[in-house]
Phi, psi and omega in degrees: 000024180261015183281195182302144182213133177226096188241130175222140172269107182274345189238130172281133181250121178243120186230143176157149178300131181066020178293347175304332180302334182271006183303314182300317179298315180297321179295319179295322179298332178275002179087013183287138173233338179224112187250129170267119181263113182258121185207199178223171186297322179298321179291324176297312182296329178285350179090358184288325180296319179293323176299316180294313181297322180297318179296319179295316181293321178298334177273004175095009181270144168280143186229134169239144185246131170243108188243026184259014177295135176249164178300140184053071188300146179246178178297334177294318178299315180297317181296320178295319178294325178297319178300319177297317180295318181297323179289320188274326181070058182286157168246009180203143176238136176243122175260118185235116178148205175280193181300329181297314180295320181289322175295320179297320177300318178295316180299316177301318180297318178305304189280331176289318185277330188242353179078184178075202181245164182301324181297339178294342185249011177293118185123211186230134170072036184258005176272112185280332184254163176300155177243159181293146174296147183225153172239130179253130182233100180283139175253005174232171172246080189216279196285328187074015182300337183294345178237022179242151183262011180252143169249129177259108184233130179272142173290126185295335182268312185268344183069009176290132179272120184260128174265111184248110186239141175197137181299335178288344181272359179287141174297139175288326180226136168251120183253110185256105178241103185297339179297336179291338182274354183293337183274358180292137169296152181306322181295321178294320176302316181293313183298314182288324179295317180290327175297316179297320177299319177298324177298317180296316183292312184290321180293331182294331185247007185293162180292344180259011182296152178210182185299325180286311184297321181292328176296317177295318181299315182294315179298319178296316180302314180297315182293318186282308181294333182275351185233348183298313179302317182296319179294322180289326178286321183227087185299343181266006180287095187291330178293316178296321179294322177296319178296319178296317182294318177293321178299317178297322178296314179295324176296324175298320176295323177297316177299315182303330184256348185222351183067195187236216184202205190290332181298320178288326176297323178287325185287321187300316178297329178294323176289318183295312188269332185238356178072019178296138174303137184304315182298323179291315179299316179295317182298322179291318188275331187303314180302325180289324176292319178301315179296320178298314182288337185301337180298332180240343186231028180302324182295323179295319177295325175299325177296321177296318178298318179296322180295333180257022186302331182280353182279128180304134178085358180290128180295163175295143184298336181292341179284347172047229188299318181298318180292320180294316179300317180295321178295317179296319177296322179292323176300316181297317178296316181295333178280356179080020181256161181289147179244358180231141179295327183299335179278353184248324181227152185258343189265086178293334180293349179281351186303315179302319179292320177298319181296320177298316180294318180299322181295342180260003179283140185292328184295328182296340181292345181255008178293140186290341175243131184305141184241134173248168177301324179293324176298316179296318178300315181296321180292322173300316179298317179299325183276351185296000000 
């Protein structure tokens, strides 16, 4: 990991209980006078959107709200948000919610600032003009989107998930307030937490890993694997929730610098074709990917186990891939989530089609062990 490295922190991270109170000040520091608040109905009903808007207004900003973001945002969501932005004329965008709201905020910024359609930005570095400054406020401990320069937006017609990345799309500030996660249902806590753990594990062994990304991956792994059980047992434990939120953020930084792997490539078609929650799909498939990769990268998985040696129930590092896979499966069971695909979908005959789709997913290209369509088919079968 001593090769070429080009690392920049594009996002300021502000963390602390009730740090939402400082949103207006942070927006003013970025020169904001008119803020478009991008969120979803659940966040509005929880009262978080009004808290954010109130802080912005107290700092003297005019605020318009776009609360129509749906889970796994599509080009329709982005187009609707763009219409709101075009009418209001913001000079700042705030993304408030889970990864879907933050991705939608980035997507709106792409098309409002640069014109065209979302598909024009599929790939990397395709925004020719400057983009509006943004603040990302996660209400889950999951995606790490608040520190990533990619927006994941599905085409509303083809359902293809487009990864649209540009350094100009990175949030200027990530505001981590663990009190916002207290309103999550236990299942959402479990789904987002296991997704974040998958980010730490996959980024640690990806083909693009480097000295910076592995440091983020390890720190995220310790925080996430060491606190998920505690948050699920005691949902009001604000310290554990803060650790989970920071861990998810650090895992997001690891992704930004190292990408992901085959577990996410396997999960995306399950969400597209069967509507499986992303966190559940990843949690089911990740142990099987770890075992598959263990043939060539067992030592790296052993390093992760050693890094988490102080966590109760963590296997001995000598167990490498097998021990890590078993630990991940136990986390999923303790979180009350399914561990087999057969309990989630009924159509086993769909596996060949899922495997074809998985083989075309961009994240699989960074898996540490080469993947073929047959490998993806076999892993689906193993997880059945």
